[in-house]
N, C-alpha and C positions, 0 to 999 in steps of 0.2 A: 554394503550388503553382507560382507564377510562378518563385520561386527554384529549386525543384526542376527545373522545365522548363529554366531557363537552365543549371543545372549539367549536366543530361543533354545539352543541346545542346553545351555547352563540351567535355564528355568525348568526345562523338562527333566533334567537330571535331578534338580532339587525337589521337584514334585514327586519323582520316583522314589527318592530317598525318604521323603516324608511318608509316603504310602508304605514303604518297607518298615519304617518305624512304627506306623499304626498297626501293621500286621504283627510286629513283635509284641506290641502292647497287648493286642488281643490274645496272642499266644500265652503271654504271662497271666492274663485274666483267666484263660482256660486252666492253666496250672493251679491258680488260686481256687477255681471251682472244684478241681479234683481234690485239693487238700480239704476243702469244706466238706466234700462228700465223705472223705475218710474220717473226718472228725465226727460227722453225723453217725457214721457206722459205729465208731467207738462209743459214742453216747448211747446208741441203741443197745450195744452189747452190755454196757454198764447197767443200763436200766433193767435189762433182762436178768443180769446177775443179782441186782437188788431185789427184784420180784421173787427170784428163786430163794434168796436168803429170807425174805419175809414169809414165804411159804413154809420154809423150814422152821422158822420161829413159831408160826401158827401151829404147825404140827406138834412142836415141843409144848406149846401152851395146851394143846389138846391132851397130850400125854399127862401133863401136870394136873390138868383138870380131872382126868380119870383117877389119878392117884389121890388127889385131894378129895374127890367125891366119896371115896371109900372111907375117909377119915372124918370129914366134916359133915355138918348137917345139911339139910335140904336148902336152907337159906344160902349157904355158901355155893351150893350147886346152882341155885338160881342166878346168883351174882355172876358166877363163872359162865353160865349159859348166856346171860346178857352180854357179858364181855366178849364171849365168843361170837355172838351175833353181830356185835359192833365191829369186831375184827373181820368177820366174814364180809360184812357190808363194805368195810374199808378195802378189803382185799378185792372184792368185786369192782368197786369203784376204781381202784388202782389198775386192775386188769383191763377194765374198759379204757381208762386213760392211756394205758400202755398200748392197747390195740389201736386206739385212735392215733396216738403219736407214731406208732409203727407204720400205720397206713399213710399218715401225713409225710413221714420221712421217706417212705417208699415212693410215694407220688413225687416228692421233691427230687428224689434220686433219679427217677425216670425222666422228669422234666429237664434236669441238669444234663443227663445223658443225651437227650434229644438236642438240647442247646449246644452241647459239645460237638455232636455230629454236624449240626448245621453250621457252627463256626468253622469246623474243619473243612467242610465243603466250600464255604464262602472263601476261606483263605486259599484253598487250592484254585478256585476259579479266579480270585484276584491275582494270584501269582502267575497263572497262565495268561491272564489279560495283560499284566504288566510286562511279562516276557515278550508277548506279542507286540506290545507298544514299543518296547525297547528295540526289538528287531526292526520294526518299521522306522523308528528314529535312526537306527544305524544305516538302514537302506537309504533313507532320505539324506543322511549326512554324506554318504558316498556319492549319491547323485549330485548334491550341492557342491561337493568338492570337485567332482568332474566338471561341472558347469563353471565353477570358479577358475579352475585351471585353464579351460578353453577361453573364458573371458579374459584372463590374464594374457594368454597368447595373442588374442585379438587386440587387446589394449596395447601390447608391445608393438605389434605390427602397425597399428594406427599411429602410435607415438613415433615410430620410425618414419612413417609416411609424412607425418606432420613436420618432423624435423627436417626431412629432405625438402619438403615444400618450402619451409622457412628459409633454408639455405638457398634454394633457387630464387625465392623472392628477394632475399638479401643481395644475391649476385645481380639480379635484374635491376634492383634499386641502385646498386653501386654503378652498374653500367649506364643506367639512365642519368645518374648524377654526373658521371664522367662526360657523357655526351652533352648534357646541358652546359657543363663547365667549358667543354671544348668549343661549343657553338658561341658561348658568350665571349670566350677569348678570341675566336675568329672574328666575330662582329666588332669587338673592340679594336682588334688589329687592323681590320679593313677601314674602320672609322679613322684611326690614326693615319693610315696610309693615304686616305682620301683627303683628310684635312691638311696634311703636310705635303701632299703631292709627291709621294715616294713611289718608286717602282713603276709599274705599268700605268698607274694613275697619273704620273707626271707627263708622259708622252701624250696622253689623251688631252690634258689641259693645254699643252703647247700647240697642238693641232687646232684646238678650238680658238686660241688667240690668233693664230695665223689666218684662219678663216674669217674671223671678225675683221681683221685689218684689210683683207682683200675686199670684203664686202663694202667697207668704208671707202676705199679708193674708187670702186666702181660707182658708188653713189656720187662722189665728187665729180667724176668725169661726166656724168650725165648732166 
């Protein structure tokens, strides 16, 4: 039971460590998302600078057009007007693209901010849950350790009782063996005394012989 409890504790500790590593990985992903947002902001700023530069170039072109219009013929003016229209169209297209890209980046930024908040809330909840689980595991561990200590005490007491019982049984077995050996020796000794007619068994046999002789004489007299 102690080994199983240790294994369960080790497995729970490993699962907690894995979940902590997952939380760290998610935190690193959030950092990467922040870096991505910063990069997107930089790109947006660069694009705005490029559009401002292009506007300046267009203004300069307009100024050149005005200067050249005074010097050149109407054909050149038409050509410049055509070029200006093309540039204006391009500028409008670029402005539209810039607005669309700005909206897209803004939406992306808002989504990433929402995801960041969600991940932060999830990580907080996960950390709270893991801390609560860890506290529960610690409480269970203390309870199991108390149970283990009480079971050890009971096991020692039972082991002591078993040892004492074994000693008593061994003593009884030795006493019974001694008693059996003594009875066997007594029986053997009585058999020897009876067969050899020693001690008290000798007198008894002499009386029997005397009785037999007297009985034989009495029969003869009759």
